[in-house]
GUDREN-421485 format. One record per residue: residue in three letters; residue number from 0; x, y, z of N, C-alpha, C in turn. Coordinates in steps of 0.1 Angstrom, whole numbers, m for minus. Example, Ala and Ser with C-alpha at 12.3 -4.5 7.8 and 13.67 -1.06 7.14 Angstrom:
PT_ALA_0_132_m57_78_123_m45_78_132_m33_78
PT_SER_1_128_m22_71_137_m11_71_129_0_79
This chain:
PT_MET_0_1348_1344_1160_1334_1344_1157_1330_1330_1152
PT_PRO_1_1321_1323_1158_1317_1309_1153_1310_1310_1139
PT_VAL_2_1313_1300_1132_1307_1299_1118_1292_1295_1119
PT_ALA_3_1285_1295_1108_1271_1292_1108_1268_1277_1111
PT_SER_4_1277_1268_1107_1275_1254_1110_1276_1251_1124
PT_ALA_5_1285_1258_1131_1287_1256_1146_1274_1262_1153
PT_ILE_6_1269_1273_1149_1257_1278_1155_1245_1269_1153
PT_ARG_7_1244_1264_1141_1233_1254_1138_1234_1242_1146
PT_ARG_8_1246_1237_1148_1248_1225_1156_1245_1228_1171
PT_GLN_9_1248_1239_1176_1244_1243_1190_1229_1244_1191
PT_ILE_10_1222_1249_1182_1208_1251_1182_1201_1237_1182
PT_GLU_11_1206_1228_1173_1200_1215_1172_1203_1207_1185
PT_MET_12_1214_1208_1191_1217_1201_1204_1208_1206_1215
PT_ALA_13_1205_1219_1215_1196_1225_1225_1181_1220_1223
PT_LEU_14_1177_1218_1211_1164_1214_1208_1162_1199_1205
PT_ALA_15_1173_1192_1208_1172_1177_1204_1161_1170_1211
PT_HIS_16_1159_1173_1224_1149_1166_1232_1134_1170_1228
PT_ARG_17_1133_1181_1221_1119_1185_1216_1117_1183_1201
PT_ILE_18_1127_1188_1193_1126_1188_1179_1139_1182_1174
PT_PRO_19_1139_1169_1171_1152_1164_1165_1155_1169_1151
PT_SER_20_1167_1173_1149_1172_1179_1136_1163_1190_1132
PT_ALA_21_1162_1200_1140_1153_1211_1138_1157_1219_1126
PT_LEU_22_1170_1222_1123_1174_1230_1112_1180_1222_1100
PT_THR_23_1178_1209_1101_1183_1200_1090_1171_1197_1081
PT_PRO_24_1172_1200_1068_1161_1197_1059_1159_1182_1057
PT_ARG_25_1147_1177_1055_1144_1163_1053_1150_1159_1040
PT_PRO_26_1155_1147_1039_1161_1142_1026_1150_1140_1016
PT_LYS_27_1154_1142_1003_1144_1140_992_1142_1125_990
PT_VAL_28_1129_1121_991_1125_1107_990_1116_1105_978
PT_ILE_29_1121_1097_969_1113_1093_957_1105_1080_961
PT_ARG_30_1092_1081_962_1084_1070_966_1081_1060_955
PT_PRO_31_1078_1048_959_1074_1038_948_1060_1042_944
PT_VAL_32_1057_1037_932_1044_1041_926_1036_1028_923
PT_ALA_33_1023_1030_921_1014_1019_918_1007_1023_905
PT_PRO_34_1006_1014_895_1000_1018_882_985_1020_884
PT_THR_35_979_1029_876_965_1032_876_957_1023_866
PT_GLY_36_964_1016_857_956_1008_847_953_1016_834
PT_ILE_37_957_1029_834_955_1037_822_968_1041_817
PT_SER_38_971_1036_805_985_1037_799_989_1052_798
PT_ALA_39_980_1061_793_983_1075_791_986_1082_804
PT_VAL_40_979_1078_815_981_1084_828_994_1079_834
PT_ASP_41_996_1066_833_1009_1060_839_1021_1066_832
PT_ALA_42_1020_1068_819_1032_1074_812_1034_1089_816
PT_LEU_43_1023_1096_819_1024_1110_824_1030_1110_838
PT_LEU_44_1026_1101_846_1030_1101_860_1043_1093_863
PT_GLU_45_1049_1088_852_1061_1080_853_1059_1068_861
PT_GLY_46_1048_1061_859_1046_1048_866_1032_1047_873
PT_GLY_47_1027_1057_879_1014_1057_886_1014_1066_898
PT_LEU_48_1005_1063_907_1003_1071_919_1013_1067_930
PT_PRO_49_1018_1077_938_1028_1074_948_1022_1066_959
PT_ILE_50_1030_1056_965_1026_1048_976_1030_1054_989
PT_GLY_51_1022_1054_999_1025_1060_1012_1023_1075_1012
PT_ALA_52_1015_1080_1004_1013_1094_1003_998_1097_999
PT_ILE_53_995_1110_999_981_1115_995_981_1119_981
PT_THR_54_972_1114_973_970_1119_959_956_1125_958
PT_GLU_55_955_1138_954_943_1145_953_939_1147_939
PT_ILE_56_927_1142_935_922_1143_922_911_1153_922
PT_VAL_57_913_1164_914_904_1175_915_897_1177_901
PT_GLY_58_885_1181_901_878_1183_888_863_1184_890
PT_PRO_59_856_1189_880_841_1190_881_835_1177_878
PT_GLU_60_822_1177_877_814_1165_874_817_1160_859
PT_SER_61_817_1147_857_819_1141_844_833_1145_838
PT_SER_62_843_1146_847_856_1149_842_866_1137_842
PT_GLY_63_861_1126_847_870_1114_847_876_1110_861
PT_ARG_64_872_1117_871_879_1115_884_875_1101_889
PT_THR_65_862_1098_890_858_1085_895_863_1073_886
PT_ALA_66_863_1076_873_867_1065_863_882_1062_866
PT_MET_67_890_1071_868_904_1069_871_906_1062_885
PT_ALA_68_898_1066_895_899_1059_908_894_1045_907
PT_LEU_69_884_1042_899_879_1028_897_890_1020_890
PT_SER_70_896_1025_880_907_1018_874_918_1015_883
PT_PHE_71_922_1025_891_933_1022_901_929_1012_911
PT_VAL_72_917_1012_916_913_1002_926_912_988_920
PT_SER_73_908_988_907_907_975_900_921_969_899
PT_ARG_74_932_977_896_945_971_896_950_966_910
PT_VAL_75_946_974_920_950_970_933_943_957_938
PT_THR_76_930_955_935_923_943_939_928_931_931
PT_HIS_77_930_933_918_935_922_910_949_917_913
PT_ALA_78_956_926_920_970_922_924_969_914_937
PT_GLY_79_957_911_942_956_904_955_956_912_967
PT_ASN_80_955_925_966_955_934_978_941_938_981
PT_VAL_81_940_945_993_927_949_998_927_964_999
PT_CYS_82_915_970_996_914_985_996_900_988_1002
PT_ALA_83_898_1001_1004_885_1006_1010_881_1019_1002
PT_TRP_84_868_1020_1001_862_1032_994_852_1038_1004
PT_VAL_85_856_1050_1008_847_1058_1018_838_1067_1010
PT_ASP_86_826_1064_1010_816_1071_1001_809_1081_1010
PT_THR_87_813_1094_1009_807_1104_1017_793_1107_1014
PT_SER_88_789_1108_1001_776_1112_997_767_1100_993
PT_ASP_89_771_1088_996_764_1076_992_760_1076_977
PT_ALA_90_770_1078_969_768_1079_955_776_1068_947
PT_PHE_91_782_1059_954_790_1049_948_780_1038_942
PT_CYS_92_784_1034_930_775_1024_922_783_1011_922
PT_PRO_93_778_1000_928_785_987_928_785_981_914
PT_GLU_94_775_984_906_775_978_892_786_984_884
PT_SER_95_788_998_885_799_1004_878_813_999_882
PT_ALA_96_814_996_895_826_990_901_829_976_895
PT_ALA_97_819_968_894_820_955_889_823_955_874
PT_GLU_98_817_965_867_820_967_853_834_971_850
PT_ALA_99_840_979_860_854_984_858_864_973_861
PT_GLY_100_859_962_866_868_951_869_873_950_883
PT_ILE_101_866_956_892_870_956_906_866_942_913
PT_ALA_102_875_936_920_871_924_927_864_929_940
PT_CYS_103_851_929_940_843_935_951_845_927_964
PT_SER_104_850_915_964_852_908_976_865_913_983
PT_ARG_105_873_921_977_885_926_983_884_941_985
PT_MET_106_872_947_984_870_961_986_860_963_997
PT_LEU_107_863_972_1007_854_976_1018_847_989_1013
PT_TRP_108_834_988_1013_826_1000_1009_819_1005_1022
PT_VAL_109_823_1018_1025_818_1025_1037_808_1035_1032
PT_ARG_110_795_1034_1036_785_1043_1032_782_1053_1043
PT_CYS_111_784_1065_1041_782_1076_1052_768_1082_1050
PT_GLY_112_761_1085_1061_748_1092_1061_737_1083_1057
PT_VAL_113_737_1070_1060_727_1061_1056_721_1055_1069
PT_THR_114_708_1054_1070_701_1049_1081_695_1035_1078
PT_THR_115_693_1027_1088_687_1014_1086_672_1015_1084
PT_ASP_116_666_1003_1081_651_1003_1080_644_1007_1093
PT_ARG_117_649_1002_1104_643_1005_1117_644_1020_1120
PT_GLN_118_655_1026_1118_657_1040_1120_648_1048_1111
PT_ALA_119_648_1044_1098_640_1052_1088_625_1051_1092
PT_LEU_120_620_1039_1096_606_1037_1100_603_1046_1113
PT_ALA_121_613_1047_1122_610_1055_1134_609_1070_1130
PT_GLU_122_618_1075_1121_618_1088_1116_605_1091_1108
PT_TYR_123_600_1081_1101_588_1082_1093_575_1083_1103
PT_LYS_124_575_1076_1113_564_1076_1123_564_1089_1130
PT_PHE_125_575_1094_1135_575_1106_1143_573_1118_1134
PT_ALA_126_574_1117_1121_571_1129_1113_556_1130_1110
PT_LEU_127_548_1120_1113_534_1121_1111_527_1128_1123
PT_PRO_128_515_1134_1121_508_1139_1132_502_1128_1140
PT_ASP_129_498_1132_1152_494_1122_1162_481_1114_1157
PT_LYS_130_473_1121_1150_460_1114_1146_462_1104_1135
PT_TYR_131_474_1104_1128_477_1094_1118_486_1083_1123
PT_LYS_132_490_1084_1135_499_1073_1141_490_1061_1145
PT_ILE_133_496_1050_1145_490_1038_1150_489_1038_1165
PT_PRO_134_477_1037_1170_475_1038_1185_482_1026_1192
PT_THR_135_488_1028_1203_494_1017_1211_483_1010_1218
PT_PRO_136_485_997_1219_474_990_1227_474_994_1241
PT_ALA_137_462_995_1247_460_999_1261_464_988_1270
PT_LYS_138_470_992_1281_474_982_1291_463_980_1300
PT_LYS_139_461_967_1304_451_964_1313_454_968_1327
PT_GLY_140_445_975_1334_447_979_1347_443_969_1358
PT_LEU_141_441_974_1370_438_965_1381_423_960_1379
PT_HIS_142_415_968_1374_401_965_1372_399_957_1359
PT_GLY_143_408_957_1350_406_950_1337_413_937_1337
PT_GLY_144_419_933_1348_425_920_1348_440_921_1345
PT_GLY_145_448_912_1350_462_913_1348_469_922_1357
PT_CYS_146_482_924_1354_490_933_1362_491_947_1355
PT_GLY_147_486_957_1360_487_970_1354_494_980_1364
PT_GLY_148_492_993_1360_499_1003_1369_490_1006_1381
PT_HIS_149_495_1017_1387_488_1022_1399_474_1028_1395
PT_PRO_150_464_1026_1403_451_1032_1400_451_1047_1398
PT_ARG_151_461_1053_1405_461_1068_1404_465_1072_1390
PT_ASN_152_473_1064_1383_476_1067_1369_464_1066_1359
PT_GLU_153_454_1058_1363_443_1057_1355_434_1069_1355
PT_MET_154_435_1078_1365_427_1090_1366_434_1102_1360
PT_LYS_155_445_1100_1353_451_1111_1347_443_1115_1335
PT_GLY_156_441_1128_1333_434_1134_1322_419_1135_1324
PT_VAL_157_414_1130_1335_400_1132_1338_396_1146_1342
PT_PRO_158_404_1153_1350_400_1168_1352_400_1176_1340
PT_GLU_159_410_1174_1331_410_1181_1318_398_1178_1310
PT_ALA_160_394_1166_1310_382_1162_1302_369_1169_1307
PT_ILE_161_368_1169_1321_357_1176_1327_356_1190_1324
PT_ASN_162_368_1197_1325_369_1211_1322_365_1214_1307
PT_GLY_163_369_1205_1298_365_1206_1284_350_1205_1282
PT_LEU_164_343_1197_1290_329_1196_1289_321_1208_1294
PT_LEU_165_327_1215_1304_321_1227_1310_326_1240_1304
PT_ARG_166_332_1239_1292_336_1252_1285_324_1260_1281
PT_PRO_167_325_1273_1279_314_1281_1275_309_1277_1261
PT_GLU_168_319_1272_1253_314_1268_1239_306_1256_1239
PT_ALA_169_307_1248_1250_300_1235_1251_285_1238_1256
PT_ILE_170_282_1249_1262_269_1252_1267_260_1256_1255
PT_ALA_171_248_1250_1255_239_1253_1244_234_1268_1245
PT_PRO_172_236_1276_1235_231_1290_1235_216_1291_1233
PT_ARG_173_211_1303_1237_197_1305_1235_194_1309_1220
PT_CYS_174_183_1306_1215_180_1308_1201_179_1323_1198
PT_ALA_175_175_1332_1207_173_1346_1204_186_1353_1202
PT_GLU_176_197_1348_1207_209_1355_1206_216_1352_1193
PT_PRO_177_221_1362_1186_229_1359_1174_242_1353_1177
PT_GLN_178_245_1343_1169_258_1336_1172_268_1340_1161
PT_PRO_179_280_1344_1165_290_1347_1155_295_1334_1149
PT_ARG_180_298_1336_1136_302_1325_1128_317_1323_1130
PT_VAL_181_321_1311_1134_335_1308_1137_340_1300_1125
PT_TRP_182_351_1306_1119_357_1299_1108_368_1289_1113
PT_GLN_183_366_1277_1110_376_1267_1114_386_1265_1103
PT_LYS_184_398_1265_1107_409_1263_1097_409_1248_1094
PT_ARG_185_409_1245_1081_409_1231_1077_423_1226_1079
PT_GLU_186_424_1215_1085_437_1209_1088_442_1202_1075
PT_GLY_187_455_1205_1072_461_1199_1061_472_1189_1065
PT_PHE_188_474_1179_1057_484_1169_1061_495_1168_1050
PT_GLU_189_507_1172_1055_518_1172_1046_529_1163_1052
PT_PRO_190_530_1151_1048_539_1142_1055_554_1146_1051
PT_GLN_191_562_1146_1062_576_1150_1060_584_1137_1059
PT_VAL_192_583_1131_1047_590_1118_1045_598_1119_1033
PT_PRO_193_608_1111_1031_617_1111_1019_609_1108_1007
PT_ALA_194_615_1110_995_609_1107_983_606_1092_981
PT_CYS_195_615_1084_985_612_1069_985_609_1064_998
PT_HIS_196_600_1055_999_595_1050_1012_607_1043_1019
PT_PRO_197_608_1045_1032_620_1040_1039_619_1024_1040
PT_LEU_198_608_1018_1039_607_1004_1040_611_997_1027
PT_THR_199_611_1004_1016_615_998_1003_629_1001_998
PT_SER_200_636_1010_1006_649_1013_1001_657_1017_1014
PT_LEU_201_670_1014_1013_679_1017_1024_683_1032_1023
PT_ARG_202_682_1038_1012_686_1052_1011_675_1061_1017
PT_SER_203_678_1068_1027_669_1077_1034_673_1091_1030
PT_ARG_204_665_1101_1035_668_1115_1032_682_1119_1037
PT_PRO_205_689_1127_1029_703_1130_1033_704_1139_1045
PT_ARG_206_714_1136_1053_717_1144_1065_724_1157_1061
PT_LYS_207_728_1165_1071_736_1177_1068_749_1173_1062
PT_PRO_208_755_1181_1053_768_1178_1047_779_1176_1057
PT_TRP_209_779_1185_1067_790_1184_1076_790_1172_1085
PT_SER_210_778_1166_1088_777_1154_1096_783_1142_1088
PT_ARG_211_780_1142_1075_785_1131_1067_801_1133_1065
PT_ILE_212_805_1145_1064_820_1147_1062_827_1143_1075
PT_GLU_213_821_1146_1086_828_1142_1099_828_1127_1101
PT_GLN_214_817_1121_1097_817_1106_1097_827_1100_1088
PT_ALA_215_829_1105_1076_838_1100_1066_853_1103_1071
PT_LEU_216_855_1114_1077_869_1117_1082_873_1107_1093
PT_ARG_217_863_1104_1102_866_1095_1113_869_1081_1108
PT_VAL_218_861_1077_1098_863_1063_1092_876_1063_1085
PT_THR_219_880_1073_1078_893_1073_1070_904_1073_1080
PT_ASP_220_903_1080_1091_914_1080_1101_915_1066_1107
PT_LEU_221_904_1060_1110_904_1047_1116_911_1036_1106
PT_LEU_222_907_1037_1093_913_1028_1084_928_1030_1082
PT_LEU_223_932_1042_1082_947_1045_1080_955_1041_1092
PT_GLN_224_950_1043_1104_957_1040_1116_957_1025_1118
PT_MET_225_947_1018_1113_946_1003_1115_956_996_1106
PT_GLY_226_958_1001_1094_968_994_1085_962_982_1079
PT_GLY_227_969_976_1070_965_964_1063_958_967_1050
PT_LEU_228_956_979_1046_949_983_1034_960_989_1025
PT_ASN_229_960_985_1012_969_991_1002_965_1004_996
PT_ALA_230_952_1006_996_946_1018_990_933_1022_997
PT_VAL_231_932_1035_1000_919_1040_1006_915_1052_997
PT_VAL_232_903_1052_992_897_1062_984_887_1070_992
PT_LEU_233_889_1083_994_880_1091_1001_872_1100_991
PT_ASP_234_860_1096_988_852_1102_978_844_1113_984
PT_MET_235_849_1126_981_842_1138_985_839_1147_973
PT_ALA_236_837_1140_961_835_1147_949_821_1154_948
PT_SER_237_811_1149_955_798_1155_955_796_1165_966
PT_ILE_238_805_1168_974_804_1178_985_809_1191_980
PT_ALA_239_802_1202_983_805_1215_978_819_1219_984
PT_PRO_240_827_1227_976_840_1231_981_840_1239_994
PT_GLU_241_829_1247_997_829_1255_1009_828_1246_1021
PT_HIS_242_823_1234_1020_822_1224_1031_835_1217_1033
PT_VAL_243_841_1213_1022_854_1205_1022_865_1214_1028
PT_SER_244_865_1227_1025_875_1236_1029_875_1238_1044
PT_ARG_245_864_1234_1051_864_1235_1066_872_1225_1073
PT_VAL_246_876_1215_1066_884_1204_1072_898_1210_1076
PT_PRO_247_902_1209_1089_914_1215_1093_926_1208_1086
PT_LEU_248_937_1216_1084_949_1211_1078_956_1200_1086
PT_ALA_249_954_1201_1100_960_1191_1108_954_1177_1105
PT_THR_250_942_1176_1100_936_1163_1096_944_1157_1085
PT_TRP_251_946_1165_1074_953_1160_1063_968_1157_1066
PT_PHE_252_974_1164_1075_988_1161_1079_988_1148_1087
PT_ARG_253_978_1145_1095_977_1133_1102_975_1121_1092
PT_TYR_254_967_1123_1082_965_1113_1072_978_1110_1064
PT_ARG_255_986_1121_1061_998_1119_1054_1008_1111_1063
PT_ALA_256_1009_1114_1076_1018_1106_1084_1014_1091_1085
PT_ALA_257_1000_1089_1087_995_1075_1088_997_1068_1075
PT_ALA_258_995_1074_1063_997_1067_1051_1012_1064_1048
PT_GLU_259_1021_1073_1053_1035_1070_1051_1040_1058_1061
PT_ARG_260_1034_1058_1072_1037_1047_1082_1032_1033_1077
PT_THR_261_1020_1033_1072_1014_1020_1068_1016_1017_1053
PT_GLN_262_1023_1026_1046_1025_1024_1031_1012_1022_1024
PT_ALA_263_1002_1030_1027_989_1030_1020_988_1042_1011
PT_CYS_264_981_1040_1000_979_1050_990_965_1056_992
PT_LEU_265_965_1069_997_952_1076_1000_949_1085_988
PT_VAL_266_938_1082_981_933_1089_970_921_1098_974
PT_LEU_267_921_1111_972_911_1120_976_904_1126_964
PT_LEU_268_891_1125_963_883_1130_952_876_1142_956
PT_THR_269_879_1154_951_873_1167_955_870_1175_942
PT_GLN_270_863_1186_945_861_1196_934_871_1207_934
PT_HIS_271_878_1210_945_888_1220_947_899_1216_956
PT_PRO_272_911_1219_953_922_1214_962_921_1219_976
PT_SER_273_923_1210_986_921_1214_1000_932_1208_1009
PT_THR_274_941_1199_1004_951_1193_1013_963_1202_1014
PT_LYS_275_965_1212_1006_977_1221_1006_990_1213_1005
PT_SER_276_999_1215_1014_1012_1208_1014_1012_1194_1018
PT_SER_277_1001_1189_1023_1001_1175_1028_1000_1165_1016
PT_SER_278_996_1169_1005_995_1160_993_1008_1158_986
PT_GLU_279_1010_1146_981_1022_1144_973_1020_1147_958
PT_LEU_280_1008_1145_954_1004_1147_940_990_1153_939
PT_VAL_281_988_1163_930_975_1169_928_973_1168_913
PT_LEU_282_962_1162_909_958_1161_895_945_1168_893
PT_ARG_283_945_1177_883_933_1185_879_928_1180_866
PT_PHE_284_915_1176_866_908_1171_854_899_1182_849
PT_GLN_285_899_1182_835_890_1192_828_877_1184_824
PT_PRO_286_866_1192_822_854_1185_818_856_1177_805
PT_GLY_287_850_1165_805_852_1156_794_844_1161_781
PT_GLU_288_850_1158_770_844_1161_757_840_1149_750
PT_ALA_289_829_1149_743_824_1137_736_833_1135_724
PT_ARG_290_836_1122_722_844_1118_710_836_1119_697
PT_GLN_291_843_1122_687_837_1124_674_839_1112_665
PT_ASP_292_840_1100_670_842_1088_662_830_1085_653
PT_GLU_293_818_1086_658_806_1084_651_797_1096_652
PT_THR_294_788_1098_642_780_1110_641_767_1108_649
PT_SER_295_762_1096_651_749_1093_657_750_1084_669
PT_VAL_296_762_1079_673_763_1070_684_773_1076_693
PT_PHE_297_770_1076_706_779_1080_716_790_1070_719
PT_THR_298_802_1073_716_813_1063_717_823_1065_729
PT_GLY_299_821_1076_736_829_1078_748_833_1092_750
PT_LEU_300_841_1095_760_846_1108_763_861_1109_762
PT_GLU_301_865_1121_760_880_1124_760_883_1133_772
PT_HIS_302_891_1128_781_894_1135_793_908_1141_792
PT_ARG_303_910_1153_798_923_1160_798_926_1162_813
PT_LEU_304_938_1158_817_943_1161_830_956_1168_830
PT_MET_305_959_1174_841_971_1182_843_977_1180_857
PT_ILE_306_990_1179_858_996_1178_871_998_1192_876
PT_GLU_307_989_1194_887_990_1208_893_1001_1209_903
PT_ARG_308_1004_1198_910_1014_1198_920_1020_1184_921
PT_ARG_309_1033_1184_922_1041_1172_924_1052_1175_934
PT_ARG_310_1052_1168_945_1062_1172_955_1076_1169_951
PT_PHE_311_1078_1156_947_1092_1152_942_1090_1145_929
PT_ALA_312_1097_1151_919_1096_1145_905_1109_1137_903
PT_GLN_313_1108_1126_896_1120_1118_893_1128_1124_882
PT_SER_314_1141_1125_885_1149_1131_875_1158_1120_869
PT_HIS_315_1158_1120_855_1166_1109_848_1181_1112_847
PT_SER_316_1184_1124_850_1198_1128_849_1201_1139_859
PT_ASN_317_1214_1141_862_1218_1152_871_1219_1165_865
PT_ILE_318_1217_1166_852_1218_1179_845_1205_1186_845
PT_LEU_319_1205_1199_850_1193_1207_850_1193_1216_838
PT_PRO_320_1181_1216_831_1180_1224_819_1179_1239_822
PT_LEU_321_1185_1247_814_1185_1261_816_1171_1267_812
PT_ARG_322_1164_1261_803_1151_1266_799_1140_1259_807
PT_THR_323_1129_1266_808_1118_1261_815_1111_1251_806
PT_PRO_324_1108_1238_811_1102_1229_802_1088_1233_798
PT_PRO_325_1083_1229_786_1070_1233_781_1059_1228_790
PT_GLN_326_1047_1234_790_1036_1230_798_1030_1217_794
PT_ASP_327_1032_1213_781_1026_1200_776_1032_1188_783
PT_LEU_328_1043_1189_790_1049_1178_797_1041_1174_809
PT_SER_329_1033_1184_814_1026_1181_827_1011_1179_824
PT_SER_330_1007_1177_812_993_1174_809_992_1162_799
PT_GLY_331_980_1156_799_978_1144_791_964_1142_788
PT_ILE_332_961_1133_778_948_1130_774_946_1115_774
PT_TRP_333_934_1111_779_931_1097_778_916_1096_775
PT_ARG_334_912_1085_769_899_1083_764_892_1072_772
PT_SER_335_879_1073_774_871_1063_780_859_1060_770
PT_GLN_336_854_1048_770_843_1044_761_834_1035_769
PT_PRO_337_821_1035_765_811_1026_771_812_1012_766
PT_VAL_338_804_1003_771_805_989_768_801_987_754
PT_TRP_339_790_994_749_785_991_736_794_996_725
PT_ALA_340_804_1004_728_813_1009_717_822_999_712
PT_GLY_341_826_989_721_835_978_716_849_983_715
PT_ALA_342_858_975_710_872_978_708_873_986_695
PT_ARG_343_881_997_696_883_1006_685_898_1009_684
């Protein structure tokens, strides 16, 4: 009776042309890390975010997700590398990025769901009723001089106009007959335009969430497959979790393979975990709490994060502890402060 190793070898030889090493587990790989620029977070993550993998940062609003991503991008750009920020909801603030120390000349900002001035003006004109549109200049016909269309086209609409003149309502009634009073509905004008005028701002009314998500996914796929970028941040923090969960798992698996091939660090900002097993590291942020340094002046926030999932953790020794390590080892606290607070 053949042993299990011989059976496994036979199965792998039979499936070698389709699935190489089908029954052999992949070796454990400890990836290099890139520092985030926050000492408390780097100490918790034993160096920083993994390179060539997906890192998902999860948390509600004002929990410190974007602040940590800005700090990480700042370290990447100051090291002389190039990165990209895919802004799904068009909520990225360049002033905050410059304040965080990001070299904006080394960062590609991709804005999703934004129309140009010409497109916004076209949408604004088509949203108005016909009577409020600017009439197009009439073309000169054969009788008006110049080169015009066929004379037959100049007669279009004449039969309808004649029928409108001969309507019963157009015939003058006799004075002896009582005339019913016809109530005419007053026409109202409600322009369907964005809050800000399209000619004074590039931000137009938002499109459907799924169209922006699809555009962001295509751009991210293109950036990862292209290579040459050390970090790509996919900002989907303002998108509801029910829309982000519609992204197929095959997309995240493709991103993982592309990031591993090009050695790029993909950082995903969401409200709820959605990458499943494709992510190397999942960090969950809790809502920030105001610091109590001063009683009347806002001096910053205190953020709490927890390692929700880590694919491979670095082990300093080959001895495995018998007891389960405490939960405090996978959580940490870091503080952020505004510019006016100064050094404390």
